[in-house]
Each structure stands twice: as C-alpha cells, then as structure tokens.
C-alpha positions in Angstrom: -2.3 -3.3 19.2 0.7 -4.9 20.5 0.7 -8.3 21.7 3.3 -9.1 24.7 5.6 -10.9 22.6 6.6 -7.8 20.8 6.7 -5.8 23.9 9.2 -8.2 25.5 11.7 -7.8 22.6 14.5 -5.3 23.6 15.9 -3.5 20.6 18.7 -0.7 20.7 20.5 -0.4 17.6 24.3 0.8 18.0 24.2 3.2 15.4 24.2 7.1 15.6 21.0 8.9 15.4 22.5 11.0 12.4 23.0 7.7 10.7 19.5 6.6 11.6 18.0 9.6 10.0 20.1 9.6 7.2 19.0 6.3 6.4 15.3 7.4 6.9 15.8 10.3 4.4 16.9 7.8 1.7 14.3 5.0 2.3 11.7 7.8 2.5 13.1 9.4 -0.8 13.0 5.4 -2.4 9.3 5.2 -1.5 8.3 8.2 -2.9 10.1 7.1 -6.1 8.3 3.9 -5.8 5.2 5.6 -5.9 5.8 8.1 -8.4 7.0 5.6 -11.0 3.7 3.5 -10.4 1.1 6.4 -10.2 2.5 8.7 -13.1 0.6 6.8 -15.4 -2.9 7.8 -14.4 -2.0 11.7 -15.3 -0.9 10.3 -19.0 -4.0 8.4 -20.0 -5.4 11.3 -22.1 -2.2 11.9 -23.9 -2.0 8.1 -24.7 -5.5 8.0 -25.7 -5.1 10.6 -28.2 -1.8 9.5 -29.7 -2.2 5.8 -29.7 -6.1 5.5 -29.9 -6.0 3.0 -26.5 -9.3 1.8 -25.3 -10.1 2.4 -21.5 -9.3 -1.3 -20.9 -5.9 -1.1 -22.2 -5.7 2.0 -20.3 -6.7 0.5 -17.0 -4.3 -2.5 -17.9 -1.3 -0.4 -17.7 -2.3 0.4 -14.0 -3.3 -2.9 -13.0 -0.1 -4.9 -14.4 1.9 -3.2 -12.1 -0.3 -4.0 -8.9 -0.7 -7.8 -10.1 3.0 -7.9 -10.4 3.9 -6.3 -7.1 1.1 -8.6 -5.4 2.1 -11.9 -6.9 5.8 -11.3 -6.1 5.7 -9.3 -3.1 5.8 -12.3 -0.7 8.6 -14.3 -2.3 10.9 -11.3 -2.9 10.5 -10.2 0.9 11.5 -13.7 1.8 14.6 -13.3 -0.6 15.5 -9.9 0.9 15.9 -11.5 4.2 18.5 -13.9 3.0 20.3 -12.0 0.3 20.7 -8.7 2.3 18.2 -5.7 2.6 20.5 -3.0 1.4 21.2 -5.0 -1.4 18.2 -6.0 -2.5 16.7 -2.4 -2.1 19.3 -1.3 -4.3 18.4 -3.9 -7.3 14.9 -3.3 -6.7 15.2 0.7 -7.5 17.7 0.3 -10.1 15.1 -2.0 -12.0 11.9 0.2 -11.4 14.0 3.4 -12.1 15.3 1.8 -15.6 12.0 0.0 -16.5 9.9 3.7 -15.9 12.5 5.4 -18.0 11.8 2.5 -20.7 8.1 3.3 -20.5 9.2 6.9 -22.1 10.9 5.2 -24.9 7.9 2.6 -25.8 6.7 2.7 -29.2 3.4 1.2 -28.9 1.3 -0.4 -26.4 3.0 -3.7 -25.6 6.4 -2.5 -25.1 4.8 -0.1 -22.8 2.5 -2.8 -21.1 6.2 -5.1 -20.6 7.8 -2.1 -19.1 4.9 -1.3 -16.9 5.2 -5.0 -15.5 9.2 -4.4 -15.0 8.3 -1.4 -12.8 5.9 -3.8 -10.6 8.9 -6.2 -10.7 11.1 -4.0 -9.1 8.7 -2.3 -6.9 7.4 -5.9 -5.4 8.9 -6.3 -1.7 10.4 -2.5 -1.4 8.0 -1.8 1.5 8.6 -5.0 3.6 12.7 -4.6 3.0 12.7 -1.0 3.5 10.7 -1.0 6.5 12.9 -3.7 7.9 15.9 -1.5 7.5 14.1 1.4 9.1 13.2 -1.1 12.0 16.9 -2.3 12.4 18.3 1.5 13.1 15.8 3.1 15.0 14.9 2.2 18.7 11.7 0.4 19.4 10.2 3.6 20.9 10.1 5.2 17.7 9.1 2.0 15.5 5.4 3.4 15.3 6.2 7.1 14.3 9.0 5.8 11.8 6.9 3.4 9.9 3.8 5.7 10.1 5.7 8.3 8.2 7.3 6.0 6.0 4.0 4.2 4.6 2.8 7.9 4.3 5.6 8.4 1.5 3.3 5.8 -0.7 0.6 8.2 -0.3 2.7 11.8 -1.0 4.1 9.5 -4.2 1.0 8.7 -5.6 -0.1 12.6 -5.4 2.9 13.7 -6.8 3.0 11.0 -9.5 -0.5 12.4 -10.9 0.2 16.3 -10.3 4.1 15.9 -11.9 2.8 13.5 -14.4 0.3 16.2 -15.9 2.3 19.1 -15.5 5.5 17.5 -16.9 3.1 16.1 -19.6 1.6 19.4 -20.5 4.9 21.1 -21.0 7.4 18.3 -22.3 5.3 15.4 -23.4 4.2 12.3 -21.9 7.5 10.5 -22.7 9.4 12.8 -20.5 6.9 12.6 -17.7 8.5 8.7 -17.6 11.9 9.6 -18.2 12.5 12.6 -15.4 10.7 10.2 -12.7 12.6 7.4 -13.7 16.1 9.1 -13.3 15.2 10.5 -10.1 14.7 7.0 -8.8 17.9 5.7 -10.7 20.0 8.4 -8.7 18.6 7.5 -5.7 19.2 4.0 -6.2 22.6 4.7 -7.1 23.5 6.9 -3.8 21.6 4.2 -1.5 24.4 1.5 -1.1 27.1 4.3 -0.6 25.6 5.4 2.6 23.6 2.5 4.2 25.1 -0.5 5.7 23.6 -4.1 5.8 21.5 -4.0 9.0 23.5 -6.1 11.7 22.0 -9.5 12.9 20.4 -8.6 16.4 20.0 -11.4 18.7 16.4 -10.8 20.3 15.9 -11.6 23.7 12.2 -12.3 23.1 10.1 -14.5 25.1 9.1 -16.6 22.3 11.1 -19.1 20.7 14.3 -17.2 18.8 14.6 -20.3 16.3 13.2 -19.1 12.9 9.7 -20.5 12.1 10.1 -23.2 9.6 8.5 -22.4 6.0 5.7 -24.9 6.1 4.7 -23.6 9.6 4.7 -19.9 8.5 2.0 -21.0 5.6 -0.1 -22.6 8.2 -0.1 -19.9 10.7 -0.7 -17.2 8.3 -4.1 -18.5 7.8 -4.7 -19.9 11.0 -6.4 -16.9 12.3 -10.1 -16.4 10.9 -10.1 -12.8 11.9 -6.8 -12.2 9.8 -8.1 -14.0 6.9 -11.6 -11.9 6.6 -9.6 -8.9 7.1 -7.5 -9.6 4.4 -10.3 -10.0 2.3 -12.1 -6.8 3.5 -9.0 -4.9 3.0 -8.4 -6.2 -0.5 -12.1 -5.2 -1.6 -11.5 -1.6 0.0 -8.5 -1.0 -2.0 -10.5 -2.5 -4.9 -12.5 0.7 -4.6 -9.7 3.1 -3.9 -7.5 1.9 -6.7 -10.3 1.9 -9.0 -11.1 6.0 -8.1 -7.5 6.9 -7.7 -6.7 5.3 -11.2 -9.6 6.7 -12.8 -10.4 10.0 -11.5 -7.9 12.6 -13.8 -9.7 10.8 -17.1 -13.2 11.2 -15.2 -12.2 15.0 -14.4 -10.9 15.5 -17.8 -13.9 14.0 -19.7 -17.1 15.4 -17.5 -15.4 18.7 -16.2 -13.9 19.5 -19.4 -10.6 20.2 -17.1 -6.9 20.0 -18.9 -4.7 16.9 -18.0 -2.6 19.2 -15.7 -5.6 20.4 -14.1 -7.4 16.9 -13.6 -3.9 15.6 -12.4 -3.9 18.5 -9.5 -7.5 17.9 -8.5 -7.4 14.0 -8.6 -4.3 14.5 -6.5 -6.1 16.1 -3.7 -8.4 13.3 -3.6 -5.6 10.8 -3.2 -4.3 13.1 -0.6 -7.6 13.1 1.3 -7.6 9.2 0.9 -4.4 9.1 2.7 -5.5 11.7 5.3 -8.3 9.0 5.9 -5.8 6.3 6.5 -3.9 8.4 9.3 -7.4 9.6 11.0 -9.1 6.4 10.9 -6.2 4.8 12.9 -6.4 7.8 15.5 -10.6 7.6 15.8 -10.2 3.5 16.1 -7.8 4.0 18.8 -9.8 6.8 20.7 -13.2 4.8 20.3 -12.1 1.4 21.1 -9.8 1.2 24.3 -11.1 -2.2 25.8 -12.9 -4.1 23.6 -10.8 -4.2 20.7 -12.5 -6.5 18.5 -14.8 -3.4 18.1 -12.1 -1.7 15.7 -13.7 -4.0 13.1 -17.1 -2.4 13.5 -15.6 0.7 13.2 -13.6 -0.4 10.1 -17.0 -1.6 8.4 -18.6 1.7 9.2 -15.8 3.3 7.1 -16.0 1.4 4.5 -19.9 1.5 4.4 -20.0 5.2 4.8 -17.4 5.6 2.0 -19.4 3.5 -0.4 -22.8 5.1 0.3 -21.0 8.6 -0.6 -19.3 7.4 -3.6 -22.1 6.1 -5.3 -24.4 9.1 -4.1 -21.5 11.5 -5.7 -21.3 9.8 -9.1 -25.2 9.7 -9.2 -25.0 13.6 -9.1 -23.8 15.8 -12.0 -20.6 17.0 -12.2 -20.1 20.2 -10.1 -19.1 21.4 -6.8 -21.7 19.2 -4.7 -20.5 16.0 -6.1 -16.3 17.0 -5.7 -17.3 17.9 -2.0 -19.1 14.5 -1.7 -16.4 12.9 -3.4 -13.5 14.5 -1.0 -15.5 13.4 2.4 -16.2 9.8 0.7 -12.4 9.4 0.0 -11.8 10.3 3.7 -13.9 7.8 4.7 -12.7 5.0 1.9 -9.1 5.2 3.0 -9.9 5.1 7.0 -10.1 1.2 7.3 -6.4 0.6 5.8 -4.4 1.3 8.6 -6.4 -0.5 11.4 -6.4 -3.4 9.0 -2.6 -3.8 9.8 -3.2 -3.6 13.5 -5.8 -6.1 13.6 -3.9 -8.9 11.5 -0.9 -8.4 13.3 -2.8 -8.6 16.6 -4.0 -12.0 16.1 -0.7 -13.4 14.8 2.6 -15.0 16.0 5.1 -12.0 16.7 7.6 -14.1 14.6 5.9 -13.7 11.4 4.5 -10.0 11.6 6.4 -8.8 8.8 5.2 -11.8 6.6 1.7 -11.5 8.1 1.8 -7.9 6.6 3.5 -8.9 3.2 0.4 -11.3 2.9 -2.1 -8.1 3.4 0.0 -6.3 0.7 -0.7 -9.3 -1.2 -4.5 -9.1 -0.7 -4.7 -5.4 -1.3 -2.8 -5.9 -4.9 -4.8 -9.2 -6.0 -8.2 -8.2 -4.9 -8.0 -4.4 -5.2 -5.3 -2.4 -7.1 -4.9 -4.9 -9.9 -8.5 -6.2 -10.9 -10.2 -2.5 -9.7 -8.6 -0.1 -12.8 -9.2 -3.2 -15.2 -12.5 -3.9 -14.3 -13.6 -0.2 -14.4 -12.3 0.1 -18.1 -14.1 -2.9 -18.9 -17.1 -1.6 -17.8 -16.3 1.9 -19.1 -15.8 0.5 -22.6 -19.2 -1.3 -22.4 -21.4 1.4 -20.6 -19.0 4.8 -20.1 -16.8 5.8 -17.2 -19.7 7.5 -15.2 -21.6 4.2 -15.0 -18.7 2.2 -13.9 -17.9 4.7 -11.3 -21.4 4.4 -9.9 -20.8 0.5 -9.7 -17.2 0.3 -8.5 -18.0 1.7 -5.0 -20.1 -1.6 -4.1 -16.9 -3.5 -3.4 -16.5 -1.6 0.1 -20.0 -2.9 0.9 -18.4 -6.4 0.4 -15.6 -5.0 2.6 -17.6 -4.2 5.4 -19.4 -7.3 5.7 -15.8 -8.9 5.8 -15.2 -6.8 8.5 -17.9 -7.4 10.3 -17.6 -11.5 10.0 -14.0 -11.1 11.1 -15.4 -9.8 14.7 -16.8 -12.8 15.3 -13.4 -14.6 15.6 -11.4 -11.9 17.0 -11.5 -13.0 20.8 -10.8 -16.8 19.7 -7.8 -15.8 17.9 -6.6 -13.7 20.5 -6.8 -16.5 22.9 -5.3 -19.1 20.5 -2.1 -16.4 20.1 -2.0 -15.5 23.8 -1.7 -18.9 25.3 2.0 -19.8 23.7 3.2 -16.6 24.5 2.2 -17.1 28.1 3.7 -20.4 28.3 7.1 -19.3 26.8 6.8 -16.2 29.5 6.7 -19.0 32.4 9.2 -21.3 31.2 12.0 -18.2 30.7 10.8 -17.4 34.2 11.9 -20.9 35.5 15.2 -20.7 33.6 16.1 -17.0 35.1 15.2 -18.5 38.8 
C-alpha cells in the first residue's frame, strides 16, 4: 500500500544504469553473506553437540544471541547509519560480521563461540535498513518495489545456503572450516564494497509533506500512535517465533528422527526454509489479488495464513516421521511465511511517510525480540525437559497468537488510515496555494 505522500515524492537518481545494478549486486551479495553467517550454525548443531556435549539449550542460545543482538541494536544503528554515512556503515558492519564468523571457527569452547556469535549479530544489526536505503538512492522510484523485493529475498537464499553449505563443508572439512570459509567470503565483499560504491547523494525531496526532519521525540511518539501497526508488530513477531524455531531446529530434528546425516538434514531443512520464502512472496501476491477495495481485510488474510500454518505444523509433528509428515511440513512452511511480507505494507500504510524506514526497523525489532531470539532458545528449553518432538508440537501455537493480533489490528485500520491521511491532505492544499 502506498500513501499519497509516497506517491508524490519524485526520485530520479543521477547515476548510470550500470552503476545502479553493480551496487545492487554488491548489496545483494552482502545480504547473502549476512544470512549465511547467521544461519550456518543450524547445520553445525550435531557436530557441536558431539564434540563439546552441549545441551539443546546451549545450542539454541547460539542462534538466539544473534537475533537478540540484531533486534536490540537495529534501531540505533540504523539512526547512526543515516548520520555517519550508509556506505561507511555498511562496510564497517560487513567487516565485523565477517571477522566474527571466522572467530567462531577458532573458538575453543562454548563461551568464546557464544561471544563471537554475539559479535556476528552486532555486525549484522542495521544492515537491511542501511543496504535498502542505498538501493533506493540509486534506483528510480518505479523500480523500488522490485529491487527491494529481490534484496529481501537474498535473506531467504542466504538462510538456505547457510544450512546447505554449512552441512556440506562441515561433513568434508569439519565444522570449524564451515565458519571460516563463510566468514572469509563476507570479509572479501566488505573490502570490495567501498571501492565501487559511493555515498548516496543527498536528494532534496519535493514531497507534499514537510521536508523537515521529524524530531526524535516525535518519531517515537508516531511509531506507536497507530494501534494497527502496534498489533501488526506483535503478530509478525509471534509468527517469526514459529518460523525461527522450526528453521533453527529442523536440521537436528531430521538428524535425530529421520536418521539423516548432517549434510542430508541440512539440504532437507534448506528446502523447508526456501518454501517459507516462497510463502513470503506468494502471500503478498495473493493478498493483492484478494483485497482490492477493503485494504483492512489484508489482516484477515494474514490471520488465515497464521492459523492455517499453526494447524498444519501441529498436525505434522503429531504424525510419525515419514513422507506424510514432511509433505505437511512443506505446506505448513509456505503458509507460515505468508503473513510476513504483507505485514510491512500494513504498518507503512498507517504511518507518516517520513518515518517509513524507522517503522520497518521497528518491525525488524519486533520480529527479533519476540520471535527469532526467544524461539530457538525456548524450543531448546522444552526439548531438554521433554524431547524435541514435543517441543515442536508446542511451538507452533505462537502462530495462533499471531492470528489473534492480526484480527485485533483490523479493528483500528480505518481509524489509523484517516488519522494519517488528514495531515497529508492539508499539506497538499497548502502546497497548491503556494504554487498559485
């Protein structure tokens, strides 16, 4: 959904098409590296458990600490990137997560590995916001949706490749080399990036709303003024709790209950992650086709996705391991991923256009703090006290909470749209009078 304020903003970057696509290739590559470094750990659980006798709680914490660090620091680092320079900030971020991933491969015990993983999260916090801002500065507005969609898809590809490559490299060269090779790739891109990418020019926007920067105090007030956005943040966060838990533990589940090797488990789990990505894409397409006039019904479709994903995941994990279970898991992951894309359209549709980037960063914060950070850890806690099968039967009920949040958000949608439309209409009138 695009507000009138968005539509009025002219954006014609003075860069060549070749330069723009070169920037895209590098930013896309760094997004791949970001998620390769983040997700490789999932395929290495069996190796770490065998070598260091780690508990499932400890293994889960190695995933959660990255998500927690990213979630806590995304907002402040995104603000700093706007002030220090986005290219400089992205370069520093990538150098840090590349070096930290290599350090994971050199760790001699659990605590150094845990600290290195925290540094991976520190490096990755704010990258999607800063990288996305760089892309938007070099592409014309008519390509923004396509470019951003492809950029965000890199996170899904990186997640899949992290699991697949992590398992394959570890099987051949050991788990330490999996960290070192993936970290070295990110380090190489970080060194090349500032050689070819320039800081985006400061473009004066001729929008219908005030060009002045919103005071920080007002930003925080506006972020939570729309109750639609608030409940959507919550719903998206709880939905990511389910997705993050299944993504993190599926390689171990397949290893333990299907007797797959770590390499085989990594490939199969990667397929499920990729299907969640397909769901993120298809979910938005289906919403746009089904919901044309009453945009608030987007939230009902999102609630249906969450409820359906919850039901199918619970049913799948109740079934014994086998073809029927894996087929249900595949369908369930498509549904589970489907609400995530439309959530971004909902929250920006009820927010001031001047803070859309901050609104999306807040969504990232909710996804990490409510979902990706606690999900794998809580799953590990339940697995240690019961078993992994039972844990994965319980975890999907977070999606039921997500569905309820989306339904609640729909109640306030029309009110929030009117609230945000009023000042935009006022500014359009003021600008027309000045032009006359």
